[in-house]
Backbone as a chain_set.jsonl record, in Angstrom:
{"seq": "XXXXXXXXXXXXXXXXXXXXXXXXXXXXXXXXXXXXXXXXXXXXXXXXXXXXXXXXXXXXXXXXXXXXXXXXXXXXXXXXXXXXXXXXXXXXXXXXXXXXXXXXXXXXXXXXXXXXXXXXXXXXXXXXXXXXXXXXXXXXXXXXXXXXXXXXXXXXXXXXXXXXXXXXXXXXXXXXXXXXXXXXXXXXXXXXXXX", "coords": {"N": [[89.371, 101.372, 78.026], [90.454, 98.822, 80.163], [90.321, 98.971, 83.761], [92.376, 97.698, 85.206], [94.507, 97.501, 83.393], [95.008, 100.173, 83.018], [95.747, 100.962, 85.642], [98.015, 99.384, 85.903], [99.705, 100.59, 84.033], [99.993, 103.07, 85.231], [101.384, 102.299, 87.545], [103.684, 101.349, 86.305], [104.712, 103.723, 85.242], [105.278, 105.13, 87.597], [107.175, 103.387, 88.728], [109.212, 103.559, 86.83], [109.857, 106.264, 87.11], [110.841, 106.268, 89.762], [113.044, 104.588, 89.377], [114.571, 106.13, 87.595], [115.151, 108.277, 89.259], [116.927, 107.039, 90.904], [119.007, 106.205, 89.181], [119.842, 108.488, 87.907], [121.115, 110.546, 89.589], [121.086, 113.896, 90.774], [120.218, 114.929, 88.395], [117.599, 116.584, 86.677], [114.419, 115.231, 86.208], [112.674, 115.074, 83.319], [109.4, 115.191, 81.775], [109.536, 114.369, 79.165], [111.871, 112.769, 79.056], [111.085, 110.809, 80.871], [108.831, 109.734, 79.563], [110.078, 108.582, 77.34], [111.605, 106.627, 78.635], [109.567, 105.021, 79.725], [108.387, 104.255, 77.417], [106.303, 105.411, 76.038], [104.27, 108.095, 74.698], [104.537, 111.611, 75.597], [102.01, 112.66, 75.844], [100.562, 110.378, 76.465], [101.545, 109.886, 79.03], [100.37, 112.019, 80.381], [97.75, 111.285, 80.261], [97.486, 109.511, 82.284], [98.509, 110.806, 84.526], [97.872, 114.069, 85.531], [99.916, 115.915, 85.815], [103.474, 116.374, 86.334], [103.956, 116.783, 88.995], [101.86, 115.355, 90.157], [102.74, 112.791, 89.647], [104.975, 112.614, 91.314], [103.581, 112.923, 93.71], [102.21, 110.521, 93.682], [104.303, 108.738, 94.212], [104.984, 109.634, 96.769], [102.648, 109.0, 98.124], [102.847, 106.214, 97.966], [105.093, 105.847, 99.625], [104.074, 106.794, 102.113], [101.825, 105.055, 102.516], [103.074, 102.512, 102.539], [105.065, 102.673, 104.613], [103.675, 103.675, 106.903], [101.686, 101.744, 107.264], [103.258, 99.514, 107.837], [104.505, 100.352, 110.161], [102.309, 100.387, 111.846], [101.859, 97.624, 112.004], [104.169, 96.856, 113.392], [103.64, 98.091, 115.841], [101.437, 96.632, 116.638], [102.54, 94.086, 116.971], [104.801, 94.313, 118.626], [105.33, 94.96, 122.0], [106.998, 96.141, 123.833], [108.609, 99.203, 124.508], [111.284, 99.809, 123.748], [111.829, 97.835, 121.777], [109.885, 98.536, 119.92], [110.726, 101.133, 119.082], [113.289, 100.52, 118.059], [112.59, 98.72, 115.947], [110.961, 100.36, 114.316], [112.801, 102.334, 113.555], [114.702, 100.726, 112.219], [113.09, 99.749, 110.144], [112.604, 102.152, 108.691], [115.219, 102.788, 107.893], [116.008, 100.514, 106.371], [114.036, 100.566, 104.409], [114.74, 102.905, 103.066], [117.233, 102.107, 102.095], [116.535, 100.044, 100.317], [115.106, 101.413, 98.449], [116.428, 103.519, 96.765], [115.987, 105.677, 94.877], [113.528, 106.688, 95.679], [114.234, 107.516, 98.203], [115.605, 109.806, 97.615], [113.494, 111.522, 97.232], [112.449, 111.679, 99.816], [114.55, 112.988, 101.143], [114.418, 115.392, 99.937], [116.065, 115.993, 97.878], [115.382, 115.211, 95.233], [113.315, 116.887, 94.773], [114.028, 119.434, 94.222], [113.375, 122.43, 92.631], [110.848, 121.608, 92.01], [107.26, 121.641, 92.654], [106.206, 123.481, 95.524], [104.308, 122.317, 97.196], [104.902, 119.621, 97.18], [107.244, 119.353, 98.704], [106.154, 120.215, 101.099], [104.382, 118.155, 101.573], [106.111, 115.987, 102.016], [107.353, 116.974, 104.3], [105.155, 116.935, 106.003], [104.818, 114.172, 106.197], [107.162, 113.429, 107.604], [106.595, 114.794, 109.951], [104.454, 113.247, 110.856], [105.837, 110.876, 111.404], [107.51, 111.713, 113.506], [105.59, 112.342, 115.43], [104.587, 109.791, 115.819], [106.811, 108.46, 116.953], [106.956, 109.955, 119.33], [104.52, 109.285, 120.528], [104.856, 106.522, 120.988], [106.95, 106.638, 122.84], [105.746, 108.052, 124.935], [103.811, 106.243, 125.734], [105.259, 104.455, 127.169], [105.302, 104.868, 129.93], [102.729, 104.08, 130.683], [102.652, 101.41, 129.743], [104.971, 100.142, 130.761], [105.446, 101.234, 133.184], [107.466, 103.077, 133.598], [109.146, 106.181, 133.343], [110.773, 108.57, 131.18], [113.826, 110.37, 131.775], [114.315, 112.468, 130.209], [112.558, 114.782, 128.104], [109.92, 113.428, 126.171], [109.284, 114.434, 123.649], [111.674, 115.658, 122.833], [113.31, 113.397, 122.671], [111.963, 111.941, 120.657], [112.405, 113.636, 118.524], [115.172, 113.383, 118.349], [115.46, 110.672, 117.523], [114.182, 110.807, 115.027], [115.799, 112.708, 113.734], [118.176, 111.271, 113.618], [117.478, 109.17, 111.823], [116.789, 110.678, 109.53], [119.27, 111.879, 109.053], [120.849, 109.643, 108.403], [119.577, 108.876, 106.028], [120.141, 111.114, 104.434], [122.96, 110.933, 104.296], [123.152, 108.596, 102.816], [122.049, 109.351, 100.316], [123.797, 111.454, 99.656], [126.183, 110.039, 99.382], [125.903, 108.873, 96.955], [124.411, 106.54, 97.134], [126.084, 104.65, 98.287], [126.769, 104.483, 100.973], [125.247, 102.631, 103.059], [122.254, 103.033, 104.921], [121.581, 101.302, 107.096], [123.92, 100.073, 107.787], [125.772, 100.225, 110.067], [123.991, 100.311, 112.079], [123.176, 98.636, 114.239], [125.352, 98.772, 116.012], [125.332, 101.519, 116.555], [122.837, 101.655, 117.719], [123.281, 100.473, 120.18], [124.45, 102.546, 121.568], [122.382, 104.437, 121.488], [120.541, 103.089, 123.041], [121.237, 103.631, 125.619], [119.702, 105.63, 126.53], [117.62, 104.434, 127.776], [118.612, 103.543, 130.129]], "CA": [[90.53, 100.66, 78.548], [90.151, 98.224, 81.459], [90.935, 99.657, 84.901], [93.619, 97.045, 85.623], [95.565, 97.881, 82.46], [95.289, 101.576, 83.302], [96.504, 101.055, 86.895], [99.329, 98.803, 85.648], [100.499, 101.614, 83.34], [100.325, 104.074, 86.248], [102.446, 101.705, 88.36], [104.884, 101.304, 85.467], [105.227, 105.097, 85.172], [105.873, 105.445, 88.907], [108.385, 102.573, 88.882], [110.239, 104.162, 85.962], [110.27, 107.517, 87.742], [111.68, 105.899, 90.913], [114.297, 104.049, 88.829], [115.336, 107.256, 87.047], [115.657, 109.042, 90.396], [118.068, 106.292, 91.422], [120.115, 106.094, 88.219], [120.222, 109.817, 87.402], [121.162, 111.491, 90.702], [121.513, 115.244, 90.428], [119.602, 115.377, 87.142], [116.166, 116.82, 86.73], [113.684, 114.286, 85.37], [111.638, 115.744, 82.523], [108.364, 114.262, 81.317], [110.003, 113.808, 77.887], [112.791, 111.662, 79.39], [110.29, 109.753, 81.516], [108.018, 109.093, 78.521], [110.991, 107.73, 76.562], [111.951, 105.481, 79.492], [108.381, 104.164, 79.844], [108.064, 103.757, 76.074], [105.026, 106.002, 75.615], [104.376, 109.518, 74.379], [104.258, 112.494, 76.74], [100.546, 112.759, 75.942], [100.105, 109.176, 77.177], [101.845, 110.097, 80.461], [99.39, 112.958, 80.926], [96.452, 110.611, 80.389], [97.518, 108.812, 83.573], [98.811, 111.802, 85.563], [97.679, 115.398, 84.941], [101.137, 116.723, 85.909], [104.612, 115.674, 86.927], [103.767, 116.864, 90.439], [100.984, 114.235, 90.55], [103.567, 111.578, 89.627], [105.72, 112.637, 92.57], [102.616, 112.656, 94.775], [101.96, 109.079, 93.649], [105.4, 108.087, 94.929], [104.872, 110.006, 98.178], [101.552, 108.168, 98.655], [103.418, 104.879, 98.131], [105.938, 105.917, 100.825], [103.199, 106.9, 103.291], [101.048, 103.824, 102.693], [103.964, 101.402, 102.87], [105.719, 102.811, 105.915], [102.731, 103.822, 108.02], [101.02, 100.456, 107.513], [104.228, 98.62, 108.488], [104.672, 100.833, 111.539], [101.141, 99.883, 112.59], [102.114, 96.198, 112.279], [105.168, 96.806, 114.473], [102.976, 98.466, 117.092], [100.569, 95.512, 117.025], [103.322, 92.901, 117.317], [105.79, 94.604, 119.665], [104.711, 95.642, 123.135], [108.022, 96.84, 124.596], [108.971, 100.486, 123.896], [112.602, 99.709, 123.128], [111.674, 97.044, 120.55], [109.092, 99.326, 118.973], [111.57, 102.194, 118.521], [114.318, 99.867, 117.232], [112.0, 98.184, 114.72], [110.529, 101.464, 113.453], [114.005, 102.932, 112.966], [115.269, 99.776, 111.25], [112.184, 99.772, 109.0], [112.858, 103.368, 107.914], [116.556, 102.71, 107.294], [116.044, 99.495, 105.32], [113.193, 101.052, 103.308], [115.576, 103.846, 102.31], [118.27, 101.315, 101.434], [115.947, 99.26, 99.222], [114.43, 102.325, 97.516], [117.299, 104.697, 96.698], [115.369, 106.79, 94.161], [112.469, 107.235, 96.533], [114.899, 108.199, 99.312], [115.905, 111.17, 97.133], [112.284, 112.324, 97.475], [112.37, 111.9, 101.263], [115.556, 113.969, 101.565], [114.161, 116.646, 99.232], [117.029, 116.124, 96.789], [114.705, 115.069, 93.944], [112.217, 117.85, 94.682], [114.577, 120.754, 93.898], [112.761, 123.001, 91.435], [109.482, 121.106, 91.839], [106.259, 122.435, 93.36], [106.362, 123.602, 96.981], [103.393, 121.417, 97.908], [105.547, 118.309, 97.311], [108.116, 119.43, 99.888], [105.261, 120.299, 102.257], [103.826, 116.814, 101.793], [107.177, 115.197, 102.641], [107.488, 117.511, 105.653], [104.02, 116.4, 106.747], [105.094, 112.769, 106.47], [108.137, 113.368, 108.695], [105.888, 115.211, 111.166], [103.706, 112.069, 111.325], [106.804, 109.949, 112.0], [107.935, 112.24, 114.806], [104.448, 112.169, 116.333], [104.515, 108.363, 116.137], [107.88, 108.205, 117.926], [106.565, 110.592, 120.584], [103.428, 108.487, 121.096], [105.447, 105.273, 121.499], [107.721, 106.971, 124.035], [104.814, 108.438, 126.008], [103.1, 105.047, 126.196], [106.147, 103.647, 128.011], [104.895, 105.004, 131.337], [101.528, 103.256, 130.856], [102.92, 99.999, 129.451], [106.075, 99.566, 131.523], [105.527, 101.893, 134.48], [108.71, 103.838, 133.704], [109.173, 107.429, 132.577], [112.108, 108.997, 130.76], [114.309, 111.565, 132.466], [114.317, 113.505, 129.177], [111.263, 115.005, 127.466], [109.651, 112.486, 125.075], [109.343, 115.178, 122.381], [113.092, 115.822, 122.475], [113.795, 112.071, 122.267], [111.356, 111.626, 119.364], [113.12, 114.431, 117.535], [116.499, 112.77, 118.212], [115.343, 109.472, 116.699], [113.87, 111.228, 113.663], [116.998, 113.353, 113.179], [119.118, 110.191, 113.316], [117.021, 108.496, 110.604], [116.938, 111.613, 108.415], [120.698, 112.031, 108.795], [121.323, 108.444, 107.701], [119.051, 108.949, 104.664], [120.913, 112.136, 103.719], [124.281, 110.37, 104.014], [122.946, 107.611, 101.753], [121.881, 110.081, 99.052], [125.03, 112.207, 99.405], [127.243, 109.095, 98.992], [125.439, 108.205, 95.729], [123.838, 105.259, 97.553], [127.13, 103.705, 98.682], [126.807, 104.378, 102.435], [123.939, 102.092, 103.434], [121.763, 103.568, 106.196], [121.518, 100.333, 108.198], [125.211, 99.373, 107.864], [126.312, 100.112, 111.435], [122.912, 100.719, 112.972], [123.154, 97.852, 115.486], [126.372, 99.346, 116.894], [124.835, 102.83, 116.983], [121.687, 101.418, 118.595], [123.791, 100.21, 121.526], [124.624, 103.858, 122.204], [121.055, 105.033, 121.665], [119.852, 102.356, 124.11], [121.612, 104.181, 126.933], [118.59, 106.489, 126.918], [116.728, 103.637, 128.629], [119.278, 103.187, 131.409]], "C": [[90.182, 100.09, 79.931], [90.937, 98.913, 82.575], [92.268, 99.026, 85.294], [94.767, 97.428, 84.7], [95.993, 99.325, 82.728], [96.128, 101.705, 84.586], [97.895, 100.431, 86.739], [100.244, 99.815, 84.969], [100.914, 102.696, 84.337], [101.478, 103.56, 87.124], [103.761, 101.678, 87.592], [105.531, 102.693, 85.387], [105.926, 105.447, 86.484], [107.16, 104.651, 89.144], [109.527, 103.133, 88.046], [110.762, 105.457, 86.568], [111.201, 107.225, 88.922], [113.045, 105.384, 90.44], [115.181, 105.168, 88.292], [115.903, 108.128, 88.171], [116.888, 108.372, 90.993], [119.257, 106.358, 90.481], [120.595, 107.43, 87.677], [120.312, 110.834, 88.541], [121.688, 112.852, 90.243], [120.901, 115.777, 89.145], [118.112, 115.576, 87.349], [115.489, 115.86, 85.761], [112.594, 115.069, 84.634], [110.591, 114.715, 82.103], [108.773, 113.633, 79.986], [110.926, 112.615, 78.131], [112.02, 110.486, 79.987], [109.458, 109.003, 80.482], [108.868, 108.15, 77.681], [111.322, 106.464, 77.342], [110.791, 104.492, 79.596], [108.029, 103.534, 78.495], [106.71, 104.225, 75.585], [105.274, 107.461, 75.238], [104.131, 110.345, 75.644], [102.757, 112.626, 76.949], [99.985, 111.559, 76.707], [100.39, 109.289, 78.681], [100.758, 110.957, 81.097], [97.973, 112.379, 80.966], [96.352, 109.901, 81.741], [97.735, 109.764, 84.748], [98.686, 113.187, 84.945], [98.934, 116.28, 84.977], [102.26, 115.867, 86.484], [104.497, 115.693, 88.458], [102.889, 115.719, 90.934], [101.752, 112.911, 90.532], [104.374, 111.49, 90.924], [104.786, 112.36, 93.746], [102.263, 111.173, 94.835], [103.046, 108.313, 94.39], [105.351, 108.409, 96.423], [103.747, 109.204, 98.845], [102.034, 106.741, 98.894], [104.261, 104.82, 99.409], [105.063, 105.901, 102.08], [102.462, 105.6, 103.557], [101.926, 102.677, 103.173], [104.489, 101.523, 104.293], [104.727, 102.904, 107.068], [101.993, 102.515, 108.311], [101.978, 99.477, 108.205], [104.52, 99.052, 109.92], [103.508, 100.345, 112.394], [101.302, 98.405, 112.926], [103.128, 96.034, 113.413], [104.498, 97.085, 115.814], [102.033, 97.37, 117.581], [101.38, 94.353, 117.583], [104.294, 93.112, 118.471], [105.124, 95.374, 120.792], [105.717, 96.463, 123.94], [108.487, 98.087, 123.827], [110.289, 100.398, 123.132], [112.528, 98.947, 121.799], [110.905, 97.814, 119.494], [109.963, 100.383, 118.283], [112.624, 101.588, 117.595], [113.728, 99.415, 115.899], [111.509, 99.277, 113.781], [111.741, 102.103, 112.781], [114.616, 102.013, 111.92], [114.402, 99.708, 109.997], [112.492, 100.978, 108.104], [114.206, 103.301, 107.202], [116.608, 101.676, 106.169], [115.146, 99.872, 104.146], [114.001, 101.999, 102.433], [116.611, 103.092, 101.479], [117.735, 100.585, 100.203], [115.305, 100.131, 98.148], [115.229, 103.616, 97.358], [116.657, 105.902, 96.003], [114.315, 107.484, 94.996], [113.071, 107.964, 97.734], [115.294, 109.61, 98.895], [114.691, 112.084, 97.297], [112.206, 112.663, 98.962], [113.366, 112.947, 101.743], [115.326, 115.329, 100.908], [115.07, 116.852, 98.04], [116.348, 116.099, 95.419], [113.623, 116.12, 93.741], [112.707, 119.276, 94.424], [113.925, 121.245, 92.609], [111.353, 122.495, 91.158], [108.537, 121.957, 92.692], [106.436, 122.348, 94.875], [105.485, 122.599, 97.724], [103.984, 120.012, 98.075], [106.461, 118.287, 98.535], [107.277, 119.504, 101.162], [104.68, 118.927, 102.606], [104.856, 115.901, 102.473], [107.388, 115.659, 104.079], [106.364, 116.977, 106.546], [104.223, 114.937, 107.116], [106.086, 112.633, 107.633], [107.523, 113.84, 110.01], [105.088, 114.046, 111.748], [104.644, 111.068, 112.0], [107.235, 110.425, 113.386], [106.83, 112.083, 115.848], [104.33, 110.71, 116.762], [105.581, 107.979, 117.164], [107.475, 108.74, 119.305], [105.488, 109.77, 121.297], [103.962, 107.186, 121.72], [106.193, 105.542, 122.8], [106.809, 107.329, 125.208], [104.083, 107.232, 126.579], [103.956, 104.194, 127.125], [105.703, 103.684, 129.476], [103.678, 104.129, 131.619], [101.844, 101.769, 130.736], [103.913, 99.37, 130.426], [106.253, 100.205, 132.895], [106.791, 102.699, 134.689], [108.595, 105.088, 132.84], [110.614, 107.713, 132.163], [112.518, 110.216, 131.566], [114.35, 112.757, 131.507], [112.917, 113.604, 128.58], [111.085, 114.079, 126.252], [109.715, 113.173, 123.705], [110.767, 115.366, 121.898], [113.679, 114.491, 122.003], [113.252, 111.677, 120.895], [112.078, 112.376, 118.255], [114.522, 113.876, 117.3], [116.441, 111.552, 117.298], [115.061, 109.833, 115.24], [115.092, 111.862, 112.997], [118.049, 112.313, 112.799], [118.754, 109.532, 111.985], [117.204, 109.414, 109.387], [118.407, 111.807, 108.048], [121.259, 110.85, 108.026], [120.826, 108.43, 106.243], [119.836, 109.961, 103.836], [122.312, 111.645, 103.379], [124.21, 109.386, 102.848], [122.852, 108.304, 100.397], [123.181, 110.79, 98.684], [126.16, 111.297, 98.933], [126.925, 108.392, 97.675], [125.067, 106.751, 96.009], [124.89, 104.211, 97.914], [127.15, 103.475, 100.194], [125.427, 103.94, 102.937], [123.498, 102.566, 104.816], [121.792, 102.587, 107.358], [122.86, 99.685, 108.504], [125.731, 99.201, 109.288], [125.24, 100.461, 112.471], [122.905, 99.939, 114.283], [124.18, 98.368, 116.489], [125.895, 100.693, 117.44], [123.648, 102.679, 117.937], [122.14, 101.144, 120.019], [124.023, 101.517, 122.285], [123.274, 104.517, 122.467], [120.28, 104.362, 122.803], [120.145, 102.919, 125.49], [120.565, 105.159, 127.443], [117.684, 105.761, 127.904], [117.324, 103.364, 129.997], [119.024, 104.231, 132.473]], "O": [[89.665, 100.816, 80.78], [92.06, 99.375, 82.371], [93.197, 99.738, 85.676], [95.883, 97.656, 85.166], [97.178, 99.656, 82.672], [97.099, 102.46, 84.62], [98.85, 100.889, 87.366], [101.43, 99.894, 85.293], [102.044, 103.182, 84.298], [102.426, 104.292, 87.407], [104.823, 101.95, 88.153], [106.754, 102.817, 85.456], [107.03, 105.994, 86.483], [108.124, 105.181, 89.696], [110.672, 103.177, 88.497], [111.964, 105.72, 86.543], [112.241, 107.869, 89.061], [114.075, 105.706, 91.033], [116.394, 105.162, 88.503], [117.007, 108.658, 88.049], [117.778, 109.039, 91.521], [120.39, 106.545, 90.922], [121.653, 107.496, 87.051], [119.661, 111.877, 88.481], [122.611, 112.939, 89.432], [121.05, 116.959, 88.837], [117.459, 114.842, 88.091], [115.937, 115.696, 84.626], [111.705, 115.651, 85.256], [110.864, 113.515, 82.078], [108.403, 112.494, 79.702], [110.783, 111.573, 77.491], [112.269, 109.328, 79.655], [109.385, 107.774, 80.517], [108.435, 107.047, 77.347], [111.323, 105.365, 76.787], [110.995, 103.279, 79.56], [107.461, 102.444, 78.427], [106.044, 103.533, 74.815], [106.368, 107.986, 75.442], [103.59, 109.847, 76.631], [102.283, 112.695, 78.083], [99.053, 111.7, 77.499], [99.589, 108.85, 79.506], [100.284, 110.672, 82.197], [97.097, 112.929, 81.633], [95.256, 109.716, 82.272], [97.203, 109.546, 85.836], [99.328, 113.462, 83.932], [99.011, 117.276, 84.257], [102.031, 114.794, 87.041], [104.892, 114.739, 89.13], [103.137, 115.168, 92.007], [101.45, 112.01, 91.314], [104.448, 110.434, 91.552], [105.156, 111.644, 94.676], [102.042, 110.63, 95.918], [102.759, 107.356, 95.109], [105.645, 107.547, 97.251], [103.88, 108.78, 99.993], [101.679, 106.123, 99.898], [104.16, 103.868, 100.182], [105.279, 105.101, 102.991], [102.466, 105.095, 104.679], [101.564, 101.957, 104.103], [104.372, 100.589, 105.086], [104.926, 102.271, 108.105], [101.704, 102.21, 109.468], [101.557, 98.7, 109.063], [104.755, 98.214, 110.791], [103.703, 99.937, 113.539], [100.923, 97.976, 114.016], [102.964, 95.18, 114.284], [104.757, 96.397, 116.801], [101.848, 97.194, 118.786], [100.97, 93.71, 118.549], [104.578, 92.174, 119.216], [104.418, 96.35, 120.539], [105.327, 97.386, 124.655], [108.729, 98.017, 122.622], [110.388, 100.865, 121.997], [113.109, 99.381, 120.805], [111.234, 97.753, 118.309], [109.943, 100.513, 117.059], [112.834, 102.074, 116.483], [114.295, 99.691, 114.842], [111.628, 99.136, 112.564], [111.715, 102.382, 111.582], [115.006, 102.471, 110.846], [114.934, 99.618, 108.89], [112.626, 100.828, 106.89], [114.324, 103.71, 106.047], [117.196, 101.94, 105.119], [115.456, 99.536, 103.003], [113.956, 101.912, 101.206], [116.833, 103.403, 100.309], [118.405, 100.519, 99.172], [114.993, 99.647, 97.06], [114.773, 104.685, 97.764], [116.773, 107.027, 96.489], [114.223, 108.711, 95.015], [112.484, 108.925, 98.231], [115.315, 110.517, 99.727], [114.847, 113.291, 97.48], [111.928, 113.805, 99.325], [113.061, 113.715, 102.655], [115.967, 116.311, 101.279], [114.871, 117.788, 97.265], [116.702, 116.885, 94.539], [113.069, 116.232, 92.647], [111.912, 120.216, 94.407], [113.929, 120.535, 91.604], [110.729, 122.904, 90.179], [108.974, 122.887, 93.37], [106.766, 121.298, 95.426], [105.881, 122.087, 98.772], [103.614, 119.292, 99.003], [106.456, 117.328, 99.307], [107.644, 118.926, 102.185], [104.51, 118.588, 103.777], [104.522, 115.143, 103.384], [107.579, 114.837, 104.975], [106.594, 116.614, 107.699], [103.849, 114.506, 108.207], [105.879, 111.825, 108.537], [107.889, 113.34, 111.074], [105.037, 113.866, 112.965], [104.305, 110.484, 113.029], [107.314, 109.633, 114.325], [107.093, 111.737, 117.0], [104.015, 110.418, 117.916], [105.297, 107.265, 118.125], [107.636, 108.057, 120.317], [105.539, 109.585, 122.512], [103.574, 106.804, 122.824], [106.085, 104.771, 123.753], [107.078, 106.946, 126.346], [103.77, 107.199, 127.769], [103.437, 103.303, 127.798], [105.724, 102.668, 130.17], [103.599, 103.502, 132.675], [101.363, 100.962, 131.53], [103.74, 98.232, 130.865], [107.102, 99.779, 133.679], [107.162, 102.982, 135.828], [108.022, 105.057, 131.751], [111.555, 107.159, 132.732], [111.672, 111.002, 131.992], [114.412, 113.909, 131.937], [112.177, 112.62, 128.554], [111.979, 113.961, 125.414], [110.146, 112.569, 122.723], [111.047, 115.249, 120.705], [114.455, 114.457, 121.047], [113.987, 111.142, 120.064], [112.332, 111.828, 117.183], [115.011, 113.895, 116.171], [117.271, 111.408, 116.401], [115.632, 109.236, 114.327], [115.385, 111.585, 111.834], [118.731, 112.453, 111.784], [119.613, 109.355, 111.121], [117.707, 108.987, 108.348], [118.749, 111.89, 106.868], [122.053, 111.026, 107.103], [121.556, 108.025, 105.338], [120.16, 109.704, 102.677], [122.806, 111.912, 102.284], [125.1, 109.351, 101.998], [123.502, 107.887, 99.438], [123.618, 110.734, 97.534], [127.013, 111.733, 98.16], [127.594, 107.425, 97.313], [125.37, 105.853, 95.223], [124.615, 103.013, 97.854], [127.511, 102.389, 100.647], [124.557, 104.77, 103.204], [124.273, 102.511, 105.771], [122.008, 102.997, 108.498], [122.941, 98.833, 109.389], [126.1, 98.088, 109.662], [125.551, 100.855, 113.595], [122.654, 100.521, 115.339], [123.908, 98.399, 117.689], [126.034, 100.976, 118.63], [123.477, 103.483, 118.854], [121.464, 101.537, 120.969], [123.817, 101.584, 123.496], [123.048, 105.085, 123.536], [119.455, 105.004, 123.454], [119.377, 102.702, 126.427], [120.531, 105.484, 128.63], [117.057, 106.384, 128.761], [116.606, 102.992, 130.925], [119.504, 104.095, 133.598]]}, "num_chains": 1, "name": "protein.A"}
């Protein structure tokens, strides 16, 4: 089988899994249900992924690759700390909004009853985000000659907690309460940190 056809099938499986996570909130996704949705046998699923955990890891890799590469672009294009933080937060909120099923993975909702290493992987991803926020905040003194009156680690945790809270509200509302809906208004309050 050509590699492109094989990778296309893998992508199709992951897309179906993400779609099922969106359309079946609160339900556990079995490989039998997923195989039916994809239109293949369970054995065919296992030819592409050795386990359901590997399918979830495929989606987590997609999350990491997509978001971390876009954050790097923001850091290249934006030089001001305030713009960097705003754009990273808006990126995370709009990514969640556009990928409801995948947001269930980020909040841990879809990982209930799954392997512990999946939750650890998501935790590791959020740790990377917090470290990134902290780095951006620490660079402010070098870039702009200004320091914060509050510890950068505490501020980084605040920004991450805000984003995670908005994602959780989105999942809890069955994807009706969009994470970015009132973000610009809330950002005006968060900006007071810079004053």
